[in-house]
C-alpha positions in Angstrom: 13.2 -15.9 13.7 14.4 -12.5 14.3 11.9 -9.8 13.1 12.3 -6.6 11.8 10.9 -5.2 15.1 13.2 -7.1 17.4 16.3 -5.7 15.6 15.0 -2.5 15.6 15.5 -2.3 12.0 11.3 -1.2 11.6 12.8 1.9 13.8 15.4 2.6 11.4 13.1 1.9 8.2 10.8 5.3 10.0 14.1 7.5 10.5 14.5 6.7 6.8 18.1 5.4 7.8 19.5 3.3 5.3 19.4 0.0 7.2 21.3 -3.7 6.5 18.8 -6.6 5.0 17.1 -8.8 7.4 17.5 -12.5 6.9 14.3 -14.5 6.8 13.6 -17.9 6.1 12.4 -18.6 2.3 11.7 -22.4 1.8 12.2 -22.5 -1.8 15.6 -20.3 -1.7 18.9 -22.8 -2.3 20.2 -21.7 1.2 16.7 -21.8 2.6 17.3 -17.9 3.2 16.6 -14.8 1.8 17.2 -11.2 2.1 14.7 -8.3 2.7 15.1 -4.9 2.7 11.9 -2.4 3.3 11.7 1.1 2.3 8.6 2.8 2.1 8.2 2.7 -1.5 9.6 -0.7 -2.2 10.6 -4.4 -0.9 13.1 -5.9 -2.0 14.3 -9.3 -1.9 17.2 -11.0 -2.7 17.8 -14.8 -2.8 19.3 -17.5 -4.0 17.5 -20.2 -6.4 19.4 -23.4 -8.4 22.0 -21.1 -8.2 20.8 -18.2 -10.1 21.4 -15.0 -7.7 18.0 -13.0 -7.9 17.1 -9.5 -7.2 13.3 -8.8 -6.9 12.4 -5.1 -6.2 8.5 -5.2 -5.5 6.9 -1.3 -5.1 5.0 -1.3 -2.2 1.7 -0.6 -3.8 1.7 -4.1 -5.3 0.8 -5.5 -1.8 -2.4 -6.1 -0.6 -1.8 -4.6 2.9 -0.6 -5.2 6.1 -2.0 -8.6 7.7 -1.9 -10.0 11.5 -2.6 -13.5 12.0 -2.7 -15.6 14.6 -1.1 -19.2 14.9 -0.8 -22.5 18.0 2.2 -22.2 19.4 4.7 -24.7 20.5 3.2 -24.6 24.2 -0.3 -24.8 23.1 -0.2 -20.7 23.8 -0.9 -18.5 20.3 1.7 -16.2 18.3 0.6 -13.3 16.9 2.6 -13.0 12.9 2.1 -9.8 11.4 3.1 -9.6 7.6 3.5 -7.6 4.4 0.3 -9.4 2.6 0.8 -10.0 -1.2 -1.4 -12.4 -3.8 2.0 -14.4 -4.1 2.6 -16.0 -1.0 6.6 -16.4 -2.0 6.3 -12.5 -1.7 4.7 -12.3 1.3 7.4 -10.7 4.1 6.9 -11.7 7.9 7.3 -8.2 9.3 7.1 -9.4 13.1 5.6 -12.3 15.2 5.2 -12.1 18.9 2.9 -13.8 21.8 2.0 -10.2 23.1 -1.1 -9.8 21.5 -1.4 -5.7 22.2 2.5 -5.3 21.0 1.5 -6.7 17.6 -1.7 -4.9 17.4 -0.1 -1.5 18.0 2.8 -2.5 15.1 0.4 -3.0 12.6 -1.4 0.3 13.0 1.9 1.3 12.5 3.1 -0.2 9.6 -0.1 0.4 8.1 0.3 3.9 8.0 4.0 3.5 7.6 3.1 1.6 4.3 0.1 3.8 3.3 -1.3 0.4 3.2 -5.0 -1.0 4.7 -4.7 -2.8 8.0 -5.8 -6.8 7.2 -7.1 -9.6 9.6 -6.4 -12.8 8.1 -9.0 -15.7 8.6 -9.2 -19.2 7.4 -10.5 -17.9 4.3 -7.6 -15.3 3.7 -6.7 -11.8 4.5 -9.8 -9.1 4.9 -10.1 -5.8 4.9 -11.1 -4.6 9.0 -13.6 -2.0 9.4 -12.0 1.4 10.0 -8.9 0.3 9.7 -8.7 -0.5 6.2 -7.1 2.7 4.0 -9.8 5.8 3.4 -11.3 5.3 0.3 -10.8 7.7 -2.2 -12.2 11.4 -2.2 -15.0 11.8 -4.9 -13.9 14.5 -7.5 -16.6 17.1 -7.1 -16.2 18.4 -11.0 -17.1 14.7 -11.9 -21.2 16.0 -12.2 -20.1 19.0 -14.5 -17.8 16.4 -16.9 -20.9 13.8 -16.9 -23.5 16.3 -17.9 -25.7 16.4 -21.1 -24.2 17.9 -24.2 -27.3 20.1 -24.8 -26.3 21.6 -21.1 -22.9 21.9 -21.6 -23.7 24.2 -25.3 -25.4 26.9 -23.2 -22.8 27.7 -20.9 -21.7 30.9 -22.0 -18.1 31.1 -23.0 -15.8 33.9 -22.8 -15.0 34.0 -26.7 -18.6 34.3 -27.1 -19.2 37.4 -25.0 -16.5 39.3 -25.4 -16.7 39.3 -29.3 -15.7 42.5 -31.3 -15.7 43.2 -35.2 -13.5 46.0 -36.3 -16.6 47.4 -38.4 -18.8 49.9 -38.3 -21.7 48.7 -36.1 -25.3 48.7 -37.7 -28.1 49.7 -35.6 -31.2 49.1 -37.3 -33.7 51.9 -36.3 -37.4 52.6 -36.5 
């Protein structure tokens, strides 16, 4: 199977140049092929199912992450697969497969950074976020404590409109 890395498509996507869609295997499509086009924002999948042409446009944020997996090769060696993992297996996209472990790990990190998705490692029971390779956690809002203060404390805060109240009348001062 031709991969994104082997065709140089991944490099052209990273350079923001429009690229021709890649033909990928699809067991459920009419001709067992589908056309996949990638960008930072979305994945577009074109295929035909029972004579009906379909175009699926899936935002990249709907994907779980960039997943690396290992399977046994035909000659008894290992084949490393790099895929854009989705909860629906039909929407997952094979980015690359190779026998060179160091190249696939480098592409795994680069792909996760390119798409802004977590880097996942596939295990027998499914993909798993792997340590520091995952996307950073969302920053806590520093104003969160201020928003969750009790109401009485919030009412005691001096407000600008209360400090500068001036009545356009004569000031009344009681002096003994």
